C-alpha positions in Angstrom: -66.9 -71.9 18.1 -67.4 -71.3 21.9 -67.0 -67.5 22.0 -66.7 -65.3 25.3 -67.6 -61.7 24.9 -65.7 -59.1 27.8 -67.2 -56.0 28.2 -64.3 -53.4 29.9 -65.0 -50.6 31.5 -63.0 -48.2 34.3 -63.3 -45.8 37.1 -60.7 -42.9 38.2 -57.8 -41.8 36.0 -53.9 -41.7 36.0 -54.1 -38.0 37.0 -52.1 -37.0 39.7 -52.9 -38.3 43.2 -56.0 -37.2 45.0 -57.4 -37.6 48.5 -60.8 -37.9 47.6 -60.0 -40.3 44.6 -57.7 -42.8 45.6 -58.8 -45.7 43.9 -57.8 -47.1 39.6 -60.5 -49.2 39.2 -61.0 -51.8 36.1 -64.4 -54.1 35.9 -64.6 -57.2 33.1 -67.7 -58.7 32.7 -68.3 -61.8 31.0 -70.5 -63.4 28.8 -70.5 -66.6 26.7 -72.4 -65.8 23.5 -74.3 -69.3 23.4 -76.2 -68.0 26.4 -79.7 -66.3 25.0 -80.3 -63.1 27.3 -82.4 -60.9 24.1 -85.5 -61.6 26.8 -84.1 -60.1 29.6 -82.9 -57.4 27.6 -86.7 -56.7 25.9 -87.5 -56.9 29.6 -84.9 -54.6 31.1 -85.9 -52.2 27.8 -89.7 -51.9 28.5 -88.8 -51.2 32.3 -86.2 -48.1 31.2 -89.6 -47.2 28.9 -91.6 -47.3 31.5 -89.4 -44.8 33.6 -89.4 -42.7 31.1 -86.2 -43.6 29.8 -86.4 -45.6 26.1 -83.7 -46.5 24.7 -81.2 -44.8 26.7 -77.6 -45.7 28.0 -77.1 -46.4 31.8 -74.8 -44.3 33.7 -74.6 -44.9 37.4 -72.5 -42.8 38.5 -74.1 -39.5 37.0 -77.2 -41.2 38.5 -76.5 -41.2 41.9 -74.1 -37.7 41.6 -77.9 -36.3 40.1 -75.4 -35.2 37.2 -75.9 -34.9 33.4 -79.1 -36.2 32.2 -80.5 -37.0 35.6 -80.0 -33.5 37.2 -83.2 -33.0 37.9 -84.7 -36.2 38.3 -86.3 -37.4 41.6 -83.8 -39.3 43.4 -86.9 -42.5 43.7 -86.6 -42.5 39.9 -82.6 -43.0 39.8 -82.6 -45.6 42.4 -85.1 -47.5 40.5 -82.9 -47.0 36.9 -80.2 -48.9 39.2 -82.3 -51.4 40.2 -83.7 -52.9 36.4 -80.1 -52.7 35.8 -79.7 -54.9 39.2 -82.4 -57.3 38.3 -81.0 -57.4 34.8 -77.8 -58.6 36.4 -79.5 -61.1 38.5 -81.6 -62.6 35.7 -78.8 -63.6 33.4 -76.0 -65.9 33.0 -72.9 -63.7 33.4 -69.7 -63.3 35.7 -67.6 -60.8 36.2 -63.9 -60.0 38.0 -62.2 -56.3 38.6 -58.8 -55.6 39.5 -58.1 -52.2 41.2 -55.0 -50.3 42.9 -54.9 -47.6 45.5 -52.9 -44.8 43.4 -49.7 -43.3 45.8 -48.8 -40.0 46.1 -45.8 -39.0 43.7 -46.2 -42.2 42.0 -45.8 -41.7 38.0 -48.6 -42.9 35.2 -45.5 -45.4 34.2 -45.7 -47.1 37.6 -49.5 -47.0 37.6 -50.1 -48.7 35.0 -48.0 -51.6 35.7 -49.5 -51.9 38.8 -53.6 -52.3 37.6 -51.2 -54.8 34.6 -50.0 -56.9 37.6 -53.7 -56.9 39.1 -55.6 -57.3 36.1 -53.1 -60.9 35.1 -53.1 -62.0 38.3 -57.4 -62.1 38.3 -56.9 -63.6 34.9 -54.9 -66.5 35.8 -56.2 -67.3 38.7 -59.2 -68.3 36.1 -57.5 -69.1 33.7 -59.0 -72.4 32.8 -62.6 -70.2 32.6 -61.2 -68.5 29.9 -59.3 -71.3 28.2 -62.9 -73.3 28.1 -63.4 -70.6 25.0 -62.1 -70.8 21.3 -62.5 -67.0 21.2 -62.1 -63.8 23.0 -63.3 -61.1 21.9 -62.9 -57.7 24.2 -64.9 -54.3 24.2 -63.6 -51.4 25.5 -64.6 -47.7 24.4 -60.7 -46.8 24.2 -61.3 -44.2 27.1 -58.1 -43.9 27.8 -55.4 -44.9 26.3 -53.5 -46.1 29.3 -56.5 -49.1 29.3 -56.6 -49.7 25.8 -52.9 -50.6 26.6 -53.3 -52.9 29.7 -56.2 -54.7 28.0 -54.1 -55.5 24.7 -51.0 -56.4 26.8 -52.2 -58.6 29.3 -55.0 -60.4 26.9 -52.5 -61.5 24.5 -50.1 -62.1 26.5 -52.0 -64.8 28.2 -54.6 -65.8 25.3 -53.2 -66.4 21.7 -57.3 -66.3 20.6 -58.2 -62.3 21.5 -59.6 -60.0 19.6 -59.8 -55.6 21.3 -63.0 -53.9 19.8 -63.6 -50.7 20.3 -67.6 -49.6 21.4 -69.8 -47.0 22.1 -71.4 -47.4 25.4 -74.7 -47.3 24.6 -74.4 -50.5 22.0 -74.5 -52.3 24.9 -76.5 -53.1 27.5 -73.7 -55.0 29.1 -71.1 -52.5 28.8 -73.0 -50.5 30.7 -73.5 -53.4 33.5 -69.7 -53.0 33.6 -70.2 -49.5 34.2 -72.7 -50.8 37.6 -69.9 -53.2 38.3 -67.2 -50.5 38.2 -69.4 -48.4 40.3 -70.2 -50.9 42.9 -66.8 -51.3 43.7 -65.2 -48.0 44.0 -68.6 -47.9 46.5 -67.3 -50.7 48.6 -64.0 -49.8 48.6 -65.0 -46.0 49.9 -67.7 -47.3 52.4 -64.5 -49.6 54.0 -62.5 -46.3 54.6 -65.9 -44.0 55.7 -64.6 -42.2 52.3 -68.4 -42.2 51.1 -70.0 -38.9 49.7 -72.5 -37.2 50.8 -74.3 -38.0 47.4 -73.4 -41.8 47.7 -74.5 -41.1 51.2 -78.4 -40.3 50.2 -78.9 -42.5 47.4 -77.6 -45.7 49.0 -79.3 -44.5 52.6 -76.6 -46.6 54.8 -74.4 -48.7 54.5 -76.5 -51.7 55.8 -78.9 -51.3 52.3 -75.9 -50.5 50.3 -74.4 -54.4 51.5 -77.7 -55.7 51.2 -79.0 -54.1 48.0 -76.1 -53.4 46.3 -73.2 -55.6 46.7 -74.4 -58.7 47.9 -76.3 -59.3 44.5 -73.7 -58.1 42.2 -71.1 -60.1 44.2 -72.7 -63.2 43.3 -72.0 -63.4 40.2 -67.9 -62.3 41.2 -66.4 -65.0 39.1 -64.4 -67.7 40.9 -63.2 -71.3 40.7 -66.3 -72.3 42.4 -68.9 -71.1 39.9 -67.9 -72.3 36.7 
């Protein structure tokens, strides 16, 4: 049995349109279960413990914004946490795809969900041969937003007949935290292109050149396309 695990995360919400948060993003991290990543996981766990965060669930957005458990953490340490997760991504065999929409003023939730469903479906169809290689596809999501749960279930089951959708907690899987990283960096890239980076993002990433070189370029090498499968 060839099994593909798909870890899903999202950025944004389907509430009222706000100028400072115009995007809704879904990220899918794809892992072929025959590819062993246990040693890479062990390395990441050791490095996180060294930084003072043993068995810690990484949340990249709060790290950048210096929120929640990172409120009193030094900028250098916060950057190191993200870079350790980035190194983990670089060294494992995984791919990802994203789908996003720019929210429109006066657009209701039904319209937003429909547009995002089309974007996700298009991304999956573009790589149909990759997904058809597997006997079963297991999709993991934390059911954070009911609209996303419906999108995932409807789109995947419309395209494939060997899908299982499971609820998980983010702390259970590092690859779920990678999906969070992908979402956060996709949002940063979209905002950078429109000169919309927040003060906390500008402080964390330092400048656009570093954001592109140290974060966007390495992560985008894992983007699923027909040339890398």
